[in-house]
LOKOL-673835 format. One record per residue (C-alpha): x, y, z; residue in one letter. Coordinates in steps of 0.25 Angstrom, whole numbers, plus 2048, in hexadecimal, padded with zeros to 3 digits. Each point is the difference from the previous one (the first is absolute). Example, Ala and Ser with C-alpha at 12.3 -4.5 7.8 and 13.67 -1.06 7.14 Angstrom:
2
8317EE81Fa80680E7FEs
END
This chain:
689
800800800m80B809804k8087FF7F3y7F38007F8a7FC80D806l80E8067FDr7FE7FC7F2a7F38077FEt80580C807v80C8007F7a7F87FE7F3a7F680B803v80C80A803a8077FB7F4t7F48057F7a80280D807v80F8017FFl8017FB7F1v80180E7FAp80C803809f8097F47FEl80E7FE7FEt80B7F57FFt80A7FB7FCg82B7CE7F7a80880880At80C8087FBa80C7FD809h8098097F8a7FF80C7F7a80980A7FAp80280D807a7F580A7FDs80180B7F7v7F780D801g7F2801807p7FA7F47FAd80B7F7806g8057FB7F2g8007F17FEa8007FE80Fa7F2808801g7FA7F77F5a8047F4807a7FA80680Dw7F38027F9t8007F27FAa8037FA80Dt7F4807806e7F67FD7F4d8057F27FDg7FC7F3806p8037FE80Fq8057F5808q7F37FD807y7F27FF7FAp7F880680Bn7FE80980Cv7FB7FB80Dn7F980B809i7FF7FF810q7F680A804w80180980Dd80C7F9806v80180580Ep80D807804i80180380Ft80880C804m80980280Ds7F5808806d7F57F57FDg7FA8077F4t7FC7F77F5v8038057F1l7FA7F87F5k8077FC7F3a7FD7FA7F3n80B7F67FCl8037FC7F2y8097F47FDr8047F97F3p7F77F47FEa8007F37F7d7F57FD7F6a7F77FC80Aa80180D808g8097FA80Br80B809806p80D7FA7FCi8097FA80Bd80D8097FCt80480B809k7FF80D7F8t80480F802p7F4809805t7FC80D7FBi7F980880Bv7F680B7FDn7FA80880Cl7F48087FCt7F5809807p7F87FF7F3y7FC7F3804t8047F27FBk7F17FF7FBl80380A7F6v80D7FA7FCs7F97F37FEn7F58067F7l80A8077F8g8077F37FFd7F37F97FCs7FD80A7F5a80D7FD7F9m7FC7F1800q7F48007F7i8037F77F5p8028077F2g7F980D805l80B805809s80B7FF7F6d7F88067F5a7FD80C809l80E801804i8058007F1a7F580B7FDl80580980Bf80E7FF7FBr7FC8037F2q7F780D804i80880C7FCd7FA80E801l80D807800s80080E7FAg7F1801803t7FA80880Bp7FD7F2806l80F7FB801s7FE80080Fg7F67F47FEv80B7F97F9t80A80180Bd7F67F8809l7FC7F67F6t80F7FD7FDk8027FF80Fa7F67F5800f8087F97F6g80D803806g8017F580Bg7FC80980Be7F47F8806l8097F4802r809808808n7F4805808f7F97F2802s8067F37FCv8087FB7F5d7FC7F27FDr80B7FF7F5q80A80280Cl7FA7F6809i7FF7F57F5k80F8037FEs8037FB80Eg7FC80B80Ay7F680180Bs7F980E802q7FA80480Dl7F680C800v7FD80680Ev7F6809805d80880A809v7FA80180Dr7F3807802g7FD7FE7F1t7F97F57F8g7FD7F4808f80C80280As7FE80480Eq80480D807g80080E7FDt8068067F4w80E806804d8038077F2m80E7FC7FEl80580380Er8077F880Aq7F77F5804r7FD7FD7F1e80E8007FCq8037F680Bq7F57F87FAd8078007F3t80C7FA806l7F97F6807e7F97FC7F3v80D7FE7F9i8067F880Bd7F37F7801w8007FE7F1a80F7FC800s7FD7F5809k7F57F97FBq8017F27FAp7FE8057F1w80A80B801s80F7FE7FDd80280C80Ag80280B7F5k7F780C800i7FD80A7F5g7F680C801m7F88067F6n7F480A7FEg7FC80E7FCi7FE80D808s7FE7FC80Fy8057F27FDs80D8077FAg80180980Ci8007F480An80A7F97F8q80A80C802v7FC80080Fq8037F1801a80D8007F8a80680B809q7FF7F780Cq8077F57F9q7F87F3804p8097F47FDp7F67F97F7a7FE80C7F7l8087FF7F3k7FB80A7F6a7F580A7FEi7F88067F4f7F980C805p7F78077F5v7FD80F803v80580080Ep80380C80Ag80A80280Bs7FC80D806d7F17FF801l7FD80E806v8088077F5q7FC7F77F5d7F1800801v7FA80380El80580F801a80A8037F5p80580E804g7F57FF80Bt7F58027F5g7F87F4804f7FD7F67F6g7F18047FFf7FB7F87F3n8087F3803f8007FE80Ei7F1800803p7FD7F77F4l80B7F7805w7FC7FF80El7F17FE7FCa8047F57F6a8087F880Bi7F580280Bn7F57FC7F7g8077F47FCl8047FB80Ek7F17FF803w7FE7F57F6v7FD7F3808p8057F27FDd7F37FC7FAv8047F17FFa80480080Fs7F1805804i7FA7F57F7v8087F6806n7FE80480Fg80F804802q7FE80F7FFf80C807808d7F980980Bt80E805804k8008067F2w7F3807802l80380680Ea80D8057FAd7F98077F5r7F6806809a80B806809s8078077F5d7F58017F5p80680B7F7y80F801803t80580E7FFf7F38057F8m7FD80880Dd80E806800v7FE8057F2l7F3807804l80780680Cn80B8077F8v7F58077F8y7F780380Bt80A80680Bt80480E7FFa80C800809k80D7F87FFi7FF7FD80Fd7F27FA7FFd8047F67F5l7FE7F1803d80D7FB807p8017F57F5r80080C7F5a80A807808k8097F4801a8007FE7F2l80480E7FDl80B80180Ct80E7FB7FCd8047FB80Es7F47F6801e8027F1800g7F37FE7F8r80680A7F5r80D7F97FFk7F97F27FDd7FE8077F3w80E8037FDw8087F47F9s80F7FF800d8047FA7F2p80E801804s7FE7F3809k7FA7F87F5i80A7F47FCt7F87F87F7v7FE8017F1p7F580B7FDt7F98047F4f7F980D801v7F58047F5t7FB80E801g7FA80B7F7g80380F7FDw7F2804805h7FD7F580Ad7FC80380El80E7FC806f8098067F5t80880880Ay8047F3807s8027F67F5e80D8047FAs80580380Ek7FD7F2805i8097FB7F4y80B80A803n8017FD80Fe8007F07FFi80F7FD803p8017F57F5l8078007F3p7F88037F3p7F97F37FBg7FD7FB80Eq7F880D801k7F78057F4q7F880C7FDl7F58017F5l7F980D7FEm7F58027F6g7F880D7FCn7F47FA808t7F780380Cy7FD7F780Bh7F57F77FAi8077FE7F2n80D7FA803s8047F87F4g7F98087F6n80C7FF7F5e8067F3803y8017F37F8g8018057F2r80D8017F7p80A809806g7F880280Cl8037FA80Ep7FA7F2803p7F27FF807r80180280Fl7FC7F1802d80B7FC7F7v80B809808l7FA7FB80Dq8027F17FCr80E8027FBa80380880Dw7FB7F5809f8067F57F7d80E806801k80080380Fw7F77F5806l8047F57F6k80D8047FCg7FD7FF7F1i80A8087F8d7F78077F7n80780D7FEg7F6809808i80C805808d8058067F4t7F38087FCf80080F802g80480180Bp7F880D7FEv7F58007F6t7F980E7FDl7F58047F7r80480F7FCq7F5809801q7FF8067F2g8097F57FBg8027F0800g8057F6809w80F801804i8097F8809t80A806809t80A7FC80Bn7F980880Ag7F680B803f80480E805g80E804802f80A7F87F8g7F67F97F8a8057FE7F1v7F57FF7F5n8037F47F7s7FD8097F4r80980B805e80B7F9807a809807808d7F880D801v7FA80280Ee7F580A803a80480C808a7F7809809h7FF80E7FCr7F880C804r7F58067F7l7FA80C806y7F1805800l80080E7F9s7F480A7FFa8048017F1a7F47FB7F7a8037F47F8s7F48027F7g7FD7F1801t7F57FE80Ba7F1804802q80380080Fs7FD80A80Cl80E8057FDy8097FC7F5d80F801804g80D7FB7FCs80A7F5804l80E8057FDt80F7FB802a80580D805a7FB80680Da7F680C7FCp80180D806a7F1803801d7F880280Ct7F27FD800q7F47FA809r7F87F67F9l7F37FB807s7F87F37FEv7F37FC808a7FB7F3804p7F77FB7F5g7F97F37FAl8077FF7F2t8097F5806t7F47F7800l8047FF7F1c80F7FC802s80A7F5801n80080180Fd7F27FD800a8027F47F8a80B7FB808q7F980280Dg7F57F87FAs80A7F47FFa7FF8037F0g7F17FE7FFa7FE80F7FBl80C7FD7F7s7F67FC7F5v7FD80F7FEi80B8047F7d7FD80F800g80380080Fc80A7F5803a8098037F4k7FE80E7FEd80180B80As7FA80C7F9r7F3800807v8077FF80Ea80980B7FBe7F580A7FFl80180280Fn80F7FF801g80D8077FEl8087FA7F5t80F8037FDf8057FA7F2t80D7FE7FAs8058037F2a7FE7F37F7p80C7F6801v8098017F4a8047F1802e7F97F4806e80280280Ft7FE7F680Bs7FB80380Ev8057F5809s7FF7FF80Fg7FA80780Cp7FB80E7FFi7FF80C80Aa7F980D7FFv80380C809r7F680B801l80180E807n7F2801805t7F780A807v7F47FC808q7F3808804d7FD7F780Ba8077F680Aa8027F57F5d8007FD7F2g7FE7F47F7y80A8007F4w8007F67F4v80A8007F5v8027F77F4t80B7FF7F5v7F97FE7F3n8047FD7F1d7FA80A7F7v7FE7FB7F2a80180A7F3p7F17FF7FFd7FE80580Fg7FD7F3807q80680080Es8037F2806t8037FF80Ev80E7F9803l80080080Fs7F980880Bs80280480Eg7F880780Bq80380780El7F980780Bm80880D803a7FF7FD80Fs8067F27FEm80C8067F9r80B7FB809e8097F67F9i8067F4806d80E8027FCe8047F2804a7F77FA7F7n80180A7F4s8098007F4a80880C7F9k8078007F2s80E8047FEa7FB80F7FFn7FB80080Eg7F28017FDd7F67F6805y7FC7F47F7t7F77F980Ad7FC80A80Bp7F97F6809r7F680880Ap7FE7FB80Ef7F18007FDt7FF80180Fs7F6808809l80B80280Ae8088077F5r7F58097FBr80480F7FEq7F48097FCp80480A7F7t7FF80F802v7F78077F7p80780A7F7g80E7FA803e8087F87F5a8017F1803t8097F77F8t7FB7F27FDl8087F47FAd7F67F77FAi8047F17FCa7FB7FA7F3l8027F17FDp80B7FC7F7a7FC7FD7F2t8067FD7F2e7FB8087F4a8058057F3v7FD80E7FAl8007FF7F1k80680C7F8p7F580B800g7FB7FC80Dh80180880Cr8017FE80Fl7F5806809r7FE80380Fi7F2801805d7FC80680Ev7F37FF806f7FA80380Ea7F87F3801g7FF7F27FBn7F27FC802f7FC7F47FFp80D7FA802k80480780Cg7F880880Al80780680Dp7F97FB80Dv7F680A805l80980780Ap80A8037F5m7F68037F6l7FA80A809l80D806802d8028037F1t7F3808801g7FF7FB7F1l80780D7FDk8088047F4p80F7FB801q80C8077FAh80D7FC7F9v80980C803q80A8017F4l80D806806d80E7FF7FBp80580080En7F77F4803r7FE7F97F3p7F67F57FDs8057F57F8f7FF7F17FCv80C7F7802n7FE7F67F5i8097F57FBp8038027F1l8077F87F5r8038067F3g80280E7FAk7F2807800p80780D7FBg7FB80980Cw
END
């Protein structure tokens, strides 16, 4: 009865999920890879993943109980290789662990949707063929290509991987899915659970003791958290769109609270955690402890979210909100990862417009492993469309293909050449895919060998560029300007149509090309500073920082800056963006970085209430704003532009006490040759400025 009920539920859900499907002789040696597609080795990895596997079936054990040290029982689905009759094999195998708050039920439904004979393969092939590039609906193509790029196998279950001789364990983190407890949201107790699950899995009779971890987003973050604690059984991780500084990444970057992502994310997890184990109810085995735990914490952190937008004074904020915005609080420190402690092979996949873009290249750079044992793959993607350009000639292999090759190398010892891939594979915004030996300082582009990007100042000038229909059309110049002028910008709603709105929606709004890929609507209520056209192809490669000399009319101000590529036809495409509350401007020097010219490249703010410094109305205030590292190319005739806004709704909205302190009053950039405003940007090439 239990299994029949599960099959019925899966079948019904499959019918709903069909429109959103994706997919996906072992090669023991392959030539060293060449280029983003991996060359002959890449072709071999794809053949290995797509070809016949060692075992014909997958055996599933539902709701396996795993008891934590505090008595809380987590529930997991265990997938094992099976014979033709569906019996699990006797051979011990490596195990891939995926811990998720989005529930193993959703993972199972996604897996079931990919197993519809004939239909799944046909739909996946269709998704891979849909191409609306060059039309106003090209954003739709980014999503459909992701469906065919292997992403769902990373999110849920890869049956090809299991049939090749791996076990996979998908676990509901405490307080979510069918697991007991209260949701701890990636903090200390949940991190301890992850270590205990790894240890438990390594000691089971079906395990050979070697553990890998996979998964997307939340399940990528907990991989980084686990790896830094160096559990003995963990041998490799494959995090897709992970983060390592969750406050700066997504909760409150620059203290501009993540208004359109955080509520939707909290609502999704809090809603899913109430879905009961229907089979246990039918069988008379319902877990009353599960229900009691849900009742004790029915909507984790939703009340905190409500509090920060209904409380007028900082001192009256909910203590949990204050803790997350206070540097010295232990609960805040739980959300910081330290990749410098990671010692296992790590393959990081991210995107230039992902929610966690700020952290992804930093994770790679901080891992103390040689290139090859650590890899970085960055696409021109948002959070939900990773893999949208993979699996075609000249493009990187699909995500499931890369994941399989990674685990084959580091868990099975197969010499398949994946350690010669990359080590850094980047999709240049405005260009194609490239391979480099690093990203940021010292990186060498494979197409432009021995030429490194160097940071240089470009100054904001009041001189009109004649290129923008904006609140003020200024220039971006290589020489420091002598002009003195105050330029004003007020909060507005044009950023509803912006790349940041698309990013803050995890990419859902990226289907609106006229907003996600063109800033001209947003710029109507912004200050723009545009360079002369570049004379030769010029690359932007690495982290970026903007210094603004500002004046507030109130005790605070909310500043947003973007770096854009402006095409000859006027289209203005965001390459990277950053934001900062003026009162939270104090920089954490120990965790920041500067270029050779002494200017910041990564001015990391404390983002801490105990460091808050309200501004004095009418007095000049210097702000240093970090923008995530990026890789882009300006074609001849294109221009570089800096946009400046006094708000970022809906991606960011200050908590109510800070919003009230801004008074929603106009904010001013004070152009002053004695206190210049500029962007410190890493350039490669000869722009001719």
